[in-house]
C-alpha positions as CSV (number, residue, x, y, z in Angstrom):
1,M,84.4,83.1,111.2
2,R,82.7,83.1,107.9
3,G,83.7,85.6,105.2
4,Y,86.7,87.9,105.1
5,F,87.6,91.5,105.4
6,G,90.2,93.9,104.2
7,I,91.5,97.2,105.5
8,G,92.6,100.2,103.5
9,A,93.1,104.0,103.5
10,E,92.6,106.7,100.9
11,G,95.3,109.3,100.6
12,I,97.2,108.3,103.7
13,S,100.4,110.3,104.0
14,K,102.0,109.1,107.3
15,A,104.0,105.9,106.8
16,M,104.0,105.1,110.5
17,N,100.2,105.2,110.6
18,L,99.9,102.9,107.6
19,G,102.4,100.5,109.1
20,N,100.5,100.4,112.4
21,L,97.2,99.9,110.5
22,M,98.8,97.0,108.4
23,R,100.3,95.3,111.5
24,T,96.9,95.5,113.4
25,A,95.1,94.2,110.3
26,H,97.5,91.2,110.3
27,A,96.9,90.6,114.0
28,F,93.1,90.6,113.5
29,G,93.3,88.2,110.5
30,A,92.6,90.6,107.6
31,G,92.5,88.9,104.2
32,F,94.2,91.9,102.5
33,T,95.2,95.5,103.0
34,F,95.1,98.3,100.4
35,T,95.7,102.0,99.8
36,I,94.3,104.4,97.3
37,E,96.6,107.3,96.2
38,A,98.9,106.9,99.2
39,E,101.8,109.1,99.8
40,T,104.0,106.8,101.9
41,K,107.4,105.2,101.6
42,A,107.6,101.4,102.1
43,R,110.9,101.6,104.0
44,I,109.3,103.8,106.7
45,V,106.1,101.7,106.8
46,R,108.2,98.7,107.9
47,H,109.4,100.6,111.0
48,A,105.8,100.5,112.4
49,D,104.8,97.2,110.8
50,T,107.0,95.0,113.0
51,S,105.1,91.8,112.1
52,A,106.2,92.3,108.4
53,S,102.5,91.9,107.4
54,D,103.3,92.5,103.7
55,G,104.9,89.0,103.7
56,Q,101.8,87.4,105.2
57,V,98.8,89.5,104.1
58,P,98.5,90.7,100.5
59,H,98.7,94.5,100.1
60,Y,97.3,96.2,97.1
61,P,98.5,99.8,96.4
62,F,96.2,101.6,94.0
63,A,98.0,104.6,92.6
64,R,94.8,106.0,91.1
65,F,91.2,105.8,92.3
66,E,90.1,104.7,88.8
67,D,92.2,101.5,89.2
68,F,90.6,100.5,92.6
69,L,89.1,97.0,92.5
70,L,87.5,94.8,95.2
71,P,86.7,91.1,95.0
72,K,83.2,90.2,93.7
73,G,80.6,90.5,96.4
74,C,82.8,92.5,98.7
75,D,81.0,95.5,100.3
76,L,83.1,98.7,100.7
77,V,82.4,100.2,104.2
78,G,83.6,103.8,104.7
79,I,84.6,104.8,108.2
80,E,83.8,108.5,108.3
81,F,82.7,111.0,110.9
82,T,79.5,112.3,109.2
83,D,76.1,113.2,110.7
84,D,74.2,110.6,108.6
85,A,76.7,107.7,109.1
86,I,75.5,104.6,110.9
87,P,76.9,104.5,114.5
88,M,79.2,101.5,114.9
89,P,77.3,99.9,117.8
90,S,74.2,99.7,115.6
91,F,76.0,98.4,112.5
92,R,75.9,94.7,111.4
93,H,79.2,93.9,109.6
94,P,78.9,92.3,106.1
95,A,80.4,88.8,105.8
96,R,82.7,90.1,103.0
97,A,83.8,93.7,103.6
98,A,86.6,96.1,102.9
99,Y,86.8,99.0,105.4
100,I,88.3,102.2,104.1
101,F,89.5,105.2,106.1
102,G,90.3,108.7,105.0
103,S,93.7,110.5,105.2
104,E,95.1,112.0,108.4
105,R,94.3,115.5,107.4
106,G,91.0,115.0,105.7
107,S,87.9,112.9,105.1
108,L,87.0,110.2,102.6
109,S,86.6,111.9,99.2
110,P,83.1,112.2,97.8
111,R,83.9,109.7,95.1
112,V,84.9,107.1,97.6
113,Q,81.9,107.8,99.8
114,E,79.7,107.3,96.7
115,R,81.3,103.9,96.1
116,C,80.7,102.7,99.6
117,T,77.8,100.4,100.4
118,F,77.7,101.8,104.0
119,I,79.2,104.8,105.8
120,V,79.8,104.0,109.5
121,K,81.1,106.2,112.3
122,I,82.7,105.5,115.6
123,P,80.7,107.4,118.2
124,T,83.4,109.6,119.6
125,A,83.5,113.4,120.3
126,F,85.9,114.0,117.5
127,C,87.9,112.1,114.8
128,L,90.5,109.5,115.8
129,N,93.9,108.6,114.4
130,V,93.6,106.3,111.4
131,A,95.4,103.4,113.0
132,T,93.4,103.7,116.2
133,A,90.1,103.9,114.3
134,G,91.2,100.8,112.3
135,A,91.8,98.8,115.5
136,I,88.4,99.7,116.9
137,V,86.6,98.7,113.7
138,M,88.5,95.3,113.5
139,Y,87.8,94.6,117.2
140,D,84.1,95.4,116.7
141,R,84.0,93.1,113.8
142,L,85.7,90.3,115.8
143,I,83.4,90.5,118.8
144,T,80.2,90.8,116.6
145,V,81.0,88.3,113.8
146,G,83.3,85.9,115.8
147,R,82.0,82.8,117.6
148,F,82.4,83.9,121.1
149,A,80.2,83.1,124.1
150,E,77.8,85.8,125.2
151,R,78.9,88.2,127.9
152,P,77.6,87.6,131.4
153,V,74.9,89.8,132.7
154,A,76.8,90.7,135.9
155,A,80.3,92.0,136.0
156,G,82.9,89.3,135.6
157,G,81.0,86.1,135.5
158,P,81.9,82.4,135.2
159,R,85.2,81.5,133.5
160,E,83.3,79.6,130.8
161,A,81.7,82.9,129.6
162,F,85.1,84.0,128.2
163,R,85.8,80.8,126.1
164,P,84.9,80.8,122.4
165,K,81.9,78.8,121.4
166,A,82.7,75.3,120.2
167,D,82.7,74.5,116.5
168,H,79.5,73.0,115.1
169,A,79.4,69.2,115.5
170,W,78.0,67.4,112.5
171,G,75.7,64.4,112.9
172,A,75.9,61.1,111.1
173,P,75.5,61.2,107.3
174,V,71.9,61.0,106.1
175,L,70.6,59.3,102.9
176,R,67.4,60.3,101.2
177,H,65.2,57.4,100.1
178,P,61.9,57.5,98.4
179,G,59.2,56.7,100.9
180,P,55.7,55.5,100.5
181,G,54.0,57.1,97.5
182,G,57.4,58.2,96.1
183,R,57.8,61.0,98.6
184,P,61.4,61.4,100.0
185,F,62.0,60.9,103.6
186,I,65.3,61.1,105.6
187,Q,66.8,58.0,107.1
188,P,70.1,58.0,109.1
189,L,72.9,56.1,107.4
190,K,73.6,52.7,109.1
191,R,77.3,52.1,109.7
192,G,78.7,48.7,110.1
């Protein structure tokens, strides 16, 4: 997969939810995790984060919103249940993205929503648990950005339909030589 992604939460207060979100982010290959103004205890987070993701995936705890930073070129994608949010099945994930979720008892703050490049919603009847929503977003990113074979039209399908696409195979090196009239043309490199 090209690019990277990070997963974070604003104002999360339940350590077990954060631990579950961090463990799931580790499993899906997140480049980093982060929190903004979190109210959790690291010792309790580790009870749910059984993969010890903090030793494998960088975690950035921002005590204040004003200190929050993202890598250059990284889009902040808010996951929020609002009327004007983009439904996830219609959303194309950016190559470089940081997904942010609100707290368990509230929504993303207006200041975070203003900072987001996109606001996306999971089309459910009501809001989901933070860790569950995170798993859905990461799975959606994986199946839409990853290099997987297309799903078969009929139920089930041939076994090959479930194998990942092969990596791109590069051809032989090519040298560019000036052709007649000084125009460049491409000629395969001769080996031997």
